[in-house]
Legacy VTK file of the C-alpha trace (Angstrom):
# vtk DataFile Version 3.0
C-alpha trace
ASCII
DATASET POLYDATA
POINTS 633 float
0.000 0.000 0.000
1.286 3.486 -0.859
0.210 7.072 -0.407
-2.680 6.503 -2.816
-4.353 4.589 0.027
-2.726 6.092 3.126
-3.352 9.638 4.339
-0.402 11.846 3.544
0.079 12.406 7.249
1.299 8.823 7.616
4.002 9.425 5.003
5.014 12.558 6.881
5.171 10.547 10.101
7.352 7.988 8.332
9.695 10.757 7.146
9.875 12.107 10.703
10.768 8.665 12.044
13.339 7.924 9.377
15.038 11.232 8.603
15.030 12.861 12.040
14.963 9.962 14.469
16.754 7.342 12.369
14.049 4.737 13.075
12.622 2.077 10.770
9.690 3.566 8.791
8.419 0.161 7.622
5.174 0.157 9.669
4.123 3.450 8.096
4.955 3.048 4.404
5.016 0.400 1.688
7.869 -2.143 1.979
9.473 -1.161 -1.334
9.591 2.497 -0.220
11.113 1.538 3.133
13.787 -0.600 1.434
14.537 2.182 -1.026
14.921 4.813 1.698
17.439 2.553 3.399
19.391 2.149 0.142
19.221 5.913 -0.496
20.944 6.963 2.764
24.233 7.861 0.982
22.419 10.361 -1.277
22.793 13.992 -0.226
19.247 15.190 0.505
20.300 18.776 -0.175
21.852 17.994 -3.554
21.253 20.421 -6.415
19.386 19.090 -9.430
21.988 18.087 -12.046
22.341 19.509 -15.542
21.690 17.080 -18.428
24.766 15.446 -19.952
26.246 16.907 -23.127
24.141 16.289 -26.224
26.927 14.380 -27.982
27.289 12.007 -25.026
23.524 11.535 -24.788
23.479 10.715 -28.500
26.074 8.008 -27.898
24.008 6.539 -25.083
20.912 6.613 -27.282
22.810 4.807 -30.032
23.870 2.143 -27.540
20.210 1.707 -26.609
18.905 1.856 -30.199
17.213 -1.540 -29.994
15.357 -0.488 -26.849
14.387 2.882 -28.362
13.065 1.322 -31.564
11.077 -1.356 -29.761
9.683 1.100 -27.206
8.650 3.816 -29.666
5.146 2.404 -30.384
4.450 2.210 -26.640
5.751 5.733 -26.060
3.414 6.975 -28.769
0.493 5.041 -27.286
1.096 6.218 -23.727
1.598 9.814 -24.871
-2.132 10.200 -25.524
-2.907 9.208 -21.922
-0.120 11.427 -20.618
-1.195 14.530 -22.505
-4.812 14.049 -21.430
-3.768 13.773 -17.795
-1.113 16.485 -17.710
1.722 13.951 -17.400
4.840 12.874 -19.285
6.000 9.456 -20.480
9.652 8.587 -19.940
11.944 5.842 -21.241
15.206 5.183 -19.403
18.024 2.744 -20.004
19.127 0.126 -17.471
21.163 2.693 -15.523
18.174 5.008 -15.092
19.418 7.524 -17.681
16.415 9.204 -19.318
16.600 8.617 -23.081
13.211 9.905 -24.185
10.443 12.063 -22.723
7.143 13.040 -24.356
3.775 14.206 -23.097
1.950 17.218 -21.726
3.417 20.564 -22.834
2.106 21.989 -19.540
4.055 19.560 -17.353
7.280 19.306 -19.398
8.658 22.659 -18.104
7.904 21.572 -14.516
9.692 18.278 -15.155
12.750 20.116 -16.479
12.886 22.281 -13.347
13.523 19.152 -11.263
15.867 17.633 -13.882
13.302 15.069 -15.031
14.493 15.246 -18.628
16.656 13.395 -21.186
20.311 13.239 -20.278
19.767 13.019 -16.492
20.236 9.746 -14.596
17.409 8.899 -12.183
18.990 5.906 -10.498
18.620 5.582 -6.728
22.346 6.318 -6.411
21.793 9.745 -7.982
18.215 10.718 -7.077
17.307 8.523 -4.123
13.866 6.897 -4.029
12.009 7.530 -7.319
9.871 5.351 -9.541
12.467 4.827 -12.299
15.429 4.043 -10.074
13.418 2.072 -7.510
11.630 -0.014 -10.159
15.044 -0.926 -11.588
16.341 -1.873 -8.130
13.202 -3.752 -7.047
12.777 -5.325 -10.530
9.032 -4.791 -10.399
6.425 -2.204 -11.424
5.658 0.284 -8.667
4.532 3.808 -7.798
6.336 6.506 -5.827
4.037 9.344 -4.822
4.702 12.702 -3.207
6.598 12.439 0.062
7.633 8.881 -0.703
10.409 10.398 -2.833
13.689 10.535 -0.953
14.561 14.065 -2.091
12.299 16.783 -0.739
12.366 18.750 -4.022
10.539 15.839 -5.702
7.735 15.851 -3.128
5.120 17.224 -5.549
5.845 14.475 -8.066
3.849 11.298 -8.666
5.401 8.493 -10.739
4.541 4.979 -11.903
7.289 2.888 -13.524
7.844 -0.655 -14.798
11.183 -2.298 -15.586
11.886 -3.768 -19.023
13.750 -7.098 -19.158
15.638 -8.949 -21.877
14.903 -12.599 -22.568
17.738 -13.540 -20.209
16.391 -11.577 -17.258
18.764 -8.634 -17.639
17.445 -5.111 -17.167
17.104 -3.186 -20.411
15.416 -0.050 -19.099
12.212 1.309 -17.583
8.980 2.969 -18.720
7.555 5.686 -16.489
4.556 8.008 -16.280
5.188 11.122 -14.159
3.081 14.121 -13.242
1.614 15.936 -10.288
0.848 13.465 -7.487
-2.937 13.689 -7.853
-2.739 12.752 -11.552
-0.827 9.473 -11.140
-2.876 6.500 -9.941
-2.994 2.688 -10.151
-4.419 3.008 -13.669
-1.140 4.627 -14.772
0.755 1.772 -13.114
-1.273 -0.764 -15.087
-0.573 1.094 -18.318
3.215 1.141 -17.890
3.207 -2.496 -16.766
1.392 -3.577 -19.950
3.515 -1.306 -22.124
6.725 -2.759 -20.670
5.455 -6.258 -21.493
4.831 -5.145 -25.097
8.371 -3.749 -25.370
9.864 -6.959 -23.957
7.870 -9.017 -26.442
9.007 -6.878 -29.369
12.655 -6.869 -28.249
12.770 -10.598 -27.702
11.448 -11.363 -31.188
13.803 -8.806 -32.740
16.829 -10.416 -31.056
15.800 -14.047 -31.475
17.914 -16.577 -33.329
17.351 -20.305 -33.878
13.836 -21.497 -32.997
11.118 -19.530 -31.215
8.430 -21.413 -29.304
5.240 -19.385 -28.862
2.681 -20.793 -26.434
-0.219 -20.124 -24.085
-2.958 -22.019 -22.299
-5.411 -19.988 -24.396
-4.584 -20.501 -28.100
-6.195 -17.180 -29.059
-3.425 -15.317 -27.210
-0.639 -16.827 -29.340
0.754 -14.031 -31.470
0.007 -11.345 -28.866
2.244 -9.776 -26.242
0.582 -12.025 -23.655
1.992 -15.216 -25.184
4.857 -17.190 -23.715
8.098 -17.020 -25.685
11.109 -19.304 -25.538
14.155 -19.098 -27.809
16.090 -22.286 -28.571
19.586 -22.328 -30.056
21.817 -25.374 -30.376
19.277 -27.495 -28.504
19.384 -25.252 -25.418
16.978 -22.661 -24.057
18.739 -19.305 -24.415
15.906 -16.844 -23.671
12.386 -16.745 -22.256
9.909 -14.038 -21.362
8.144 -13.580 -18.040
4.946 -15.244 -19.278
6.980 -18.365 -20.043
8.477 -18.322 -16.552
5.011 -18.176 -15.009
3.654 -21.003 -17.164
6.618 -23.256 -16.381
6.826 -22.049 -12.779
10.523 -21.361 -13.206
12.942 -18.476 -12.753
15.360 -17.382 -15.450
18.157 -19.033 -13.472
16.204 -22.284 -13.382
15.339 -22.299 -17.076
18.087 -20.726 -19.161
20.740 -22.883 -20.811
18.883 -26.131 -20.063
18.542 -28.868 -22.674
15.246 -28.250 -24.490
14.547 -32.001 -24.588
13.747 -31.831 -20.884
10.698 -29.745 -21.793
9.724 -30.716 -25.316
11.045 -34.251 -25.685
13.629 -35.676 -28.104
11.511 -35.049 -31.200
11.004 -31.333 -30.604
12.397 -30.287 -34.054
9.340 -31.903 -35.647
7.194 -29.248 -34.004
8.429 -26.613 -36.476
5.580 -24.787 -38.255
2.969 -26.934 -36.535
0.387 -26.134 -33.922
0.781 -28.614 -31.091
-0.338 -29.299 -27.555
2.371 -29.473 -24.911
1.755 -31.278 -21.632
3.319 -29.516 -18.665
4.366 -31.179 -15.414
1.162 -31.931 -13.557
-0.779 -32.790 -16.716
-1.752 -29.281 -17.821
-1.748 -28.743 -21.595
-0.877 -25.590 -23.515
-1.080 -24.698 -27.211
2.261 -24.128 -28.977
3.619 -22.931 -32.315
7.290 -23.485 -33.201
8.913 -21.073 -35.689
12.436 -20.867 -37.057
13.858 -17.378 -36.634
17.364 -17.809 -38.018
20.562 -16.052 -37.032
22.296 -13.203 -38.825
25.203 -13.997 -41.115
25.108 -16.268 -44.100
23.071 -16.267 -47.267
21.642 -19.660 -46.303
20.426 -18.232 -43.007
18.810 -15.284 -44.801
16.948 -17.699 -47.047
15.719 -19.756 -44.088
14.531 -16.611 -42.352
12.572 -15.567 -45.441
9.719 -17.966 -44.717
9.181 -16.937 -41.088
6.692 -14.256 -40.021
8.141 -10.741 -40.084
7.879 -10.432 -36.316
10.194 -13.410 -35.839
13.119 -12.240 -37.929
16.460 -11.880 -36.195
18.458 -8.671 -36.551
20.247 -8.639 -39.880
23.480 -7.320 -41.280
22.943 -3.696 -42.239
25.498 -2.209 -44.629
24.283 1.355 -44.088
24.207 1.226 -40.272
27.779 2.583 -39.844
26.872 5.452 -42.197
23.688 6.070 -40.225
25.465 6.127 -36.870
27.952 8.766 -38.077
25.216 10.847 -39.692
23.171 10.822 -36.461
26.096 12.217 -34.490
26.599 15.009 -36.989
22.913 15.893 -37.364
22.495 16.021 -33.586
25.091 18.798 -33.524
23.046 20.862 -35.956
25.185 20.092 -39.023
23.298 19.566 -42.299
23.595 16.120 -43.903
23.698 15.515 -47.670
22.789 11.995 -48.830
24.231 10.997 -52.216
23.306 7.857 -54.087
22.068 6.376 -57.325
18.382 6.594 -58.177
16.476 3.984 -56.197
19.253 3.394 -53.644
17.035 4.371 -50.712
17.996 7.975 -49.962
14.626 8.865 -48.451
14.473 5.613 -46.456
17.929 6.388 -45.050
16.857 9.953 -44.253
13.755 8.764 -42.401
15.895 6.376 -40.347
18.266 9.257 -39.660
15.376 11.393 -38.408
14.002 8.598 -36.208
17.391 8.009 -34.557
18.229 11.682 -34.075
17.477 14.189 -31.341
14.524 15.349 -33.492
13.022 11.863 -33.635
9.798 12.909 -31.879
9.388 15.963 -34.128
7.977 16.055 -37.670
9.740 14.708 -40.752
8.777 17.006 -43.621
9.795 15.718 -47.058
9.846 17.930 -50.159
10.603 16.406 -53.572
12.186 19.344 -55.345
12.245 17.487 -58.671
8.505 16.772 -58.798
7.285 20.314 -58.070
6.803 22.754 -60.966
9.214 25.668 -60.728
6.288 28.051 -60.208
5.154 26.171 -57.068
8.428 25.414 -55.301
8.681 28.862 -53.717
5.175 28.838 -52.220
5.512 25.196 -51.191
8.715 25.849 -49.259
8.179 29.314 -47.833
4.380 29.517 -47.648
2.282 32.548 -48.531
-0.096 35.107 -47.083
-3.771 35.391 -48.001
-4.151 36.952 -51.439
-0.460 36.578 -52.305
-1.360 35.422 -55.825
-4.310 34.314 -57.918
-5.534 30.933 -56.740
-3.960 31.234 -53.286
-5.799 29.644 -50.389
-8.106 31.969 -48.531
-6.107 31.841 -45.279
-2.716 31.375 -46.866
-0.330 28.476 -46.208
2.430 28.055 -43.634
4.839 26.330 -46.024
6.907 23.180 -45.611
9.813 24.888 -43.846
7.546 26.129 -41.044
5.924 22.684 -40.836
9.378 21.241 -40.100
9.773 23.366 -36.946
11.058 21.117 -34.151
11.871 18.286 -36.552
13.750 17.515 -39.768
13.303 19.145 -43.176
14.180 16.693 -45.969
14.847 18.253 -49.385
14.968 15.434 -51.909
16.778 16.144 -55.182
18.085 19.447 -53.827
19.998 19.937 -57.101
16.681 20.614 -58.874
15.880 23.790 -56.916
15.842 26.717 -59.383
18.869 28.965 -59.155
16.668 31.978 -58.406
15.319 30.356 -55.226
18.664 29.104 -53.965
19.547 32.533 -52.566
16.330 32.710 -50.571
16.770 29.170 -49.241
20.331 29.986 -48.170
19.095 33.040 -46.256
16.533 30.926 -44.373
19.162 28.332 -43.501
21.534 31.016 -42.234
19.029 33.174 -40.328
16.469 30.473 -39.381
13.663 32.940 -40.175
11.171 32.339 -42.996
9.062 35.086 -44.576
5.998 33.965 -46.572
5.196 35.222 -50.064
3.069 38.337 -50.056
4.925 39.946 -47.171
4.047 39.473 -43.560
6.284 39.097 -40.563
9.168 36.640 -40.592
8.703 33.537 -38.451
11.581 31.948 -36.527
12.069 28.250 -37.333
14.176 25.572 -35.669
14.867 22.379 -37.599
17.653 20.081 -38.732
18.299 19.749 -42.454
18.823 16.612 -44.523
19.146 16.843 -48.310
19.501 14.193 -50.982
20.627 14.097 -54.584
21.729 11.609 -57.204
23.645 14.408 -58.933
27.166 15.737 -58.548
26.829 19.072 -56.743
30.465 20.191 -57.292
30.009 19.616 -61.032
26.770 21.604 -60.967
28.531 24.432 -59.118
31.267 24.376 -61.756
28.596 24.610 -64.463
26.939 27.568 -62.721
23.716 25.663 -61.965
24.121 25.532 -58.179
25.393 28.122 -55.724
28.699 27.209 -54.105
27.746 28.821 -50.769
24.496 26.833 -50.655
26.380 23.614 -51.442
28.721 24.202 -48.506
25.691 24.905 -46.282
23.713 21.768 -47.169
26.725 19.452 -47.427
28.126 19.917 -43.949
28.491 16.129 -43.877
28.067 13.903 -46.943
26.901 10.293 -46.959
27.455 8.168 -50.084
24.900 5.354 -50.117
26.092 2.223 -51.910
24.118 0.887 -54.842
22.312 -2.400 -54.255
24.981 -4.360 -56.144
27.659 -2.917 -53.839
25.898 -3.716 -50.558
27.501 -6.408 -48.423
24.101 -7.170 -46.847
22.356 -7.961 -50.162
21.251 -11.436 -49.097
19.726 -10.326 -45.807
18.138 -7.265 -47.432
16.527 -9.314 -50.202
15.224 -11.863 -47.692
13.715 -9.104 -45.534
12.110 -7.262 -48.474
10.722 -10.562 -49.748
8.836 -10.922 -46.485
7.701 -7.296 -46.460
6.495 -7.569 -50.067
3.897 -10.145 -49.073
6.024 -13.259 -48.649
5.308 -13.424 -44.926
1.559 -12.901 -45.358
1.403 -15.741 -47.911
3.767 -17.996 -45.886
6.227 -18.243 -48.781
9.739 -19.676 -48.555
12.551 -18.085 -50.564
14.927 -20.916 -51.446
18.707 -20.568 -51.473
19.081 -20.829 -55.270
16.516 -18.067 -55.804
18.171 -15.879 -53.208
21.570 -16.348 -54.849
20.145 -15.470 -58.282
18.502 -12.335 -56.937
21.685 -11.311 -55.127
23.801 -11.820 -58.271
21.629 -9.630 -60.505
22.975 -6.141 -61.371
19.781 -4.220 -60.291
20.308 -1.000 -62.273
17.200 0.412 -60.559
18.585 -0.468 -57.116
16.291 -1.110 -54.137
13.293 0.471 -55.850
13.575 -2.016 -58.720
14.126 -4.870 -56.261
10.941 -4.026 -54.319
8.837 -3.923 -57.482
10.297 -7.190 -58.702
9.691 -8.963 -55.389
6.071 -7.794 -55.307
5.536 -9.325 -58.727
7.238 -12.594 -57.698
5.097 -12.810 -54.560
1.926 -12.053 -56.540
2.631 -14.981 -58.870
3.217 -17.469 -56.030
0.451 -19.454 -54.371
0.171 -19.397 -50.557
2.680 -21.758 -48.945
4.848 -22.046 -52.077
8.615 -22.430 -52.071
10.030 -19.849 -54.487
13.088 -21.344 -56.191
15.283 -20.164 -59.068
13.154 -21.706 -61.871
10.210 -19.614 -60.609
12.117 -16.377 -61.311
11.927 -14.475 -64.610
14.622 -15.500 -67.090
16.659 -12.293 -66.873
17.018 -12.809 -63.101
18.030 -16.467 -63.420
20.863 -15.459 -65.764
21.633 -12.086 -64.211
24.945 -10.325 -64.511
27.322 -10.533 -61.510
27.476 -7.551 -59.177
29.781 -4.786 -60.337
32.914 -3.971 -58.391
32.529 -1.170 -55.817
33.209 2.350 -57.037
32.682 5.870 -55.780
28.944 6.457 -56.023
29.429 10.187 -55.640
31.664 10.420 -58.712
28.893 9.749 -61.224
25.605 11.338 -62.072
23.476 8.209 -61.985
20.375 9.005 -64.026
17.500 6.519 -64.396
18.042 4.185 -67.318
15.725 2.259 -69.578
17.735 -0.843 -68.677
16.143 -0.778 -65.245
12.657 -0.165 -66.576
12.542 -2.881 -69.239
12.793 -5.907 -66.899
10.190 -4.347 -64.590
7.747 -3.914 -67.472
8.282 -7.515 -68.539
7.801 -8.819 -64.990
4.651 -6.740 -64.507
3.094 -7.914 -67.766
3.988 -11.521 -66.994
2.482 -11.220 -63.500
-0.799 -9.842 -64.887
-1.017 -12.541 -67.566
-0.416 -15.301 -65.009
-2.956 -13.825 -62.583
-5.599 -13.614 -65.318
-4.898 -17.203 -66.321
-5.180 -18.401 -62.703
-8.453 -16.493 -62.250
-10.086 -17.693 -65.511
-9.653 -14.169 -66.921
-11.871 -12.668 -64.224
-10.475 -9.107 -64.038
-11.799 -8.352 -60.552
-10.334 -11.552 -59.068
-6.995 -11.008 -60.823
-6.800 -7.455 -59.494
-7.481 -8.676 -55.947
-4.855 -11.406 -56.336
-2.241 -8.873 -57.461
-3.311 -6.170 -55.022
-3.868 -3.595 -57.806
-6.831 -1.625 -59.112
-8.879 -3.151 -61.923
-7.941 -0.241 -64.198
-4.356 -1.554 -64.229
-5.588 -4.869 -65.653
-7.790 -3.123 -68.232
-4.893 -0.935 -69.415
-2.750 -4.054 -69.779
-5.422 -5.797 -71.864
-5.905 -2.703 -74.007
-2.176 -2.525 -74.784
-2.275 -6.155 -75.849
-5.171 -5.416 -78.215
-3.535 -2.236 -79.483
-6.428 0.093 -78.643
-7.330 2.536 -75.836
-8.349 1.039 -72.509
-12.065 0.634 -71.948
-13.415 2.131 -68.770
-13.834 -0.521 -66.038
LINES 1 634
633 0 1 2 3 4 5 6 7 8 9 10 11 12 13 14 15 16 17 18 19 20 21 22 23 24 25 26 27 28 29 30 31 32 33 34 35 36 37 38 39 40 41 42 43 44 45 46 47 48 49 50 51 52 53 54 55 56 57 58 59 60 61 62 63 64 65 66 67 68 69 70 71 72 73 74 75 76 77 78 79 80 81 82 83 84 85 86 87 88 89 90 91 92 93 94 95 96 97 98 99 100 101 102 103 104 105 106 107 108 109 110 111 112 113 114 115 116 117 118 119 120 121 122 123 124 125 126 127 128 129 130 131 132 133 134 135 136 137 138 139 140 141 142 143 144 145 146 147 148 149 150 151 152 153 154 155 156 157 158 159 160 161 162 163 164 165 166 167 168 169 170 171 172 173 174 175 176 177 178 179 180 181 182 183 184 185 186 187 188 189 190 191 192 193 194 195 196 197 198 199 200 201 202 203 204 205 206 207 208 209 210 211 212 213 214 215 216 217 218 219 220 221 222 223 224 225 226 227 228 229 230 231 232 233 234 235 236 237 238 239 240 241 242 243 244 245 246 247 248 249 250 251 252 253 254 255 256 257 258 259 260 261 262 263 264 265 266 267 268 269 270 271 272 273 274 275 276 277 278 279 280 281 282 283 284 285 286 287 288 289 290 291 292 293 294 295 296 297 298 299 300 301 302 303 304 305 306 307 308 309 310 311 312 313 314 315 316 317 318 319 320 321 322 323 324 325 326 327 328 329 330 331 332 333 334 335 336 337 338 339 340 341 342 343 344 345 346 347 348 349 350 351 352 353 354 355 356 357 358 359 360 361 362 363 364 365 366 367 368 369 370 371 372 373 374 375 376 377 378 379 380 381 382 383 384 385 386 387 388 389 390 391 392 393 394 395 396 397 398 399 400 401 402 403 404 405 406 407 408 409 410 411 412 413 414 415 416 417 418 419 420 421 422 423 424 425 426 427 428 429 430 431 432 433 434 435 436 437 438 439 440 441 442 443 444 445 446 447 448 449 450 451 452 453 454 455 456 457 458 459 460 461 462 463 464 465 466 467 468 469 470 471 472 473 474 475 476 477 478 479 480 481 482 483 484 485 486 487 488 489 490 491 492 493 494 495 496 497 498 499 500 501 502 503 504 505 506 507 508 509 510 511 512 513 514 515 516 517 518 519 520 521 522 523 524 525 526 527 528 529 530 531 532 533 534 535 536 537 538 539 540 541 542 543 544 545 546 547 548 549 550 551 552 553 554 555 556 557 558 559 560 561 562 563 564 565 566 567 568 569 570 571 572 573 574 575 576 577 578 579 580 581 582 583 584 585 586 587 588 589 590 591 592 593 594 595 596 597 598 599 600 601 602 603 604 605 606 607 608 609 610 611 612 613 614 615 616 617 618 619 620 621 622 623 624 625 626 627 628 629 630 631 632
């Protein structure tokens, strides 16, 4: 029982007993608070609230906890709605109690900062005495710390509910916390963080799993949810388990990990793969199980095996751009603009979105502007916005513009080389002064954002030709990243296997065989990742549910593809789109439509559903074959 049930006077009496008389406060307060006060004795009760650590150091700590941050982000977003509605904040810390992320009520955030409840400050018991984050990590259980239960008097107006997050081996990964004024934090908040922590653990365990994953529960309907039991098996031994599994087996992590799996599943346990089974527990109780193979990162063969498992079960893969991403995050977090170079289709926007998500602006907006797709007459108003009546056809109340929309986040200018020379001066002024003035006059508006640009062109060559301002180039290219083409990527096999699943292979329970994977990896891919995605969607559309996709099932040009080219400097060429990339895609698309029509007895509606396209696509295809305009569907 805590202050939520006890009159505050009893907590004050406990503080009097403990802090002034040195007596045991246990009869007056909850046991976990009493234990924490005893542990907190070395903490100076008059200590001044610390300043957050340097941004560069915090960025390093965030990078070290990237798996936790990625897996916790959906729960942070979900809890934020509750927090904002209740005037609270949601906090994610690492295993040391260092706050990594904080989102929530704009009214309470300034109050939180005044007591150093903000990113970059460690809230372990060693640093802050009794508090929900640090005490939950020490007690290894979800709990609340309300008002005077905090060890430090300056935190006496604070109410907090926190739950620890564990790895599959019982190690602490971090904590989730809801904090606000004492009256706004209640047992409901505690239940929310407890459930959210379970979701994060579930997501982390599947992301890190290798070998086999056993999913189980006494209620079959809960398999596939965060309430299922999970056990990871590698080399015939149990290497990880979640807390649901421990409860079902009535074991601790120490009593379960590294044991021979045959003791639980019997000698024929490998036969359980991809089957729903019933497992009899000690005592005769039966539970429903599903065994999946997750795979381990590394070889091409492993990537192929992983390509038939559900997306949620895939192990972490090799990532050729991760080192580039880590360096770019450090630079962007210091306010330096990042320029992403790469061939068309190499994934410049995908990289930029990952960069935004991993950066200090990750909770802010990501505003993307494709400078190449906008008519020259619209780029200025799109970027800078306009006042009411600025020009004929302007919106009645004007428009803020994309630069203002990026305030607090990241502005992504794709194909920056296509910005007209006349507008480059104005863009440079905004980047230098961080003030944007809309068309039609009006007062300038201060903006705060980080800048990421992308191009497949050669900016120095464009500067030499007088088509791009040298001072703007130096401003946007504070740090340059050269993305490798698909044929240069060392993680081709793992990338292809992952995209195969994401393109529908997982939903249709398809298996990508080793020979098909090798053929796909050997192909030149002039259209890079964009071409690969389109090709995989067509391959998946042609396969029946449960099929094994082998090399003979691939189009001929992929079966006899050219070997990957040797690495070269991607920034040294102006890689324009080529018809070479388009021709195979057209052939694959037409073949996919023909096969779908054949399989559906030429029923256009069924073929469209099978391919996941609109019927008009099928009608246009048929019209081209007949050599006349497409009839309206």
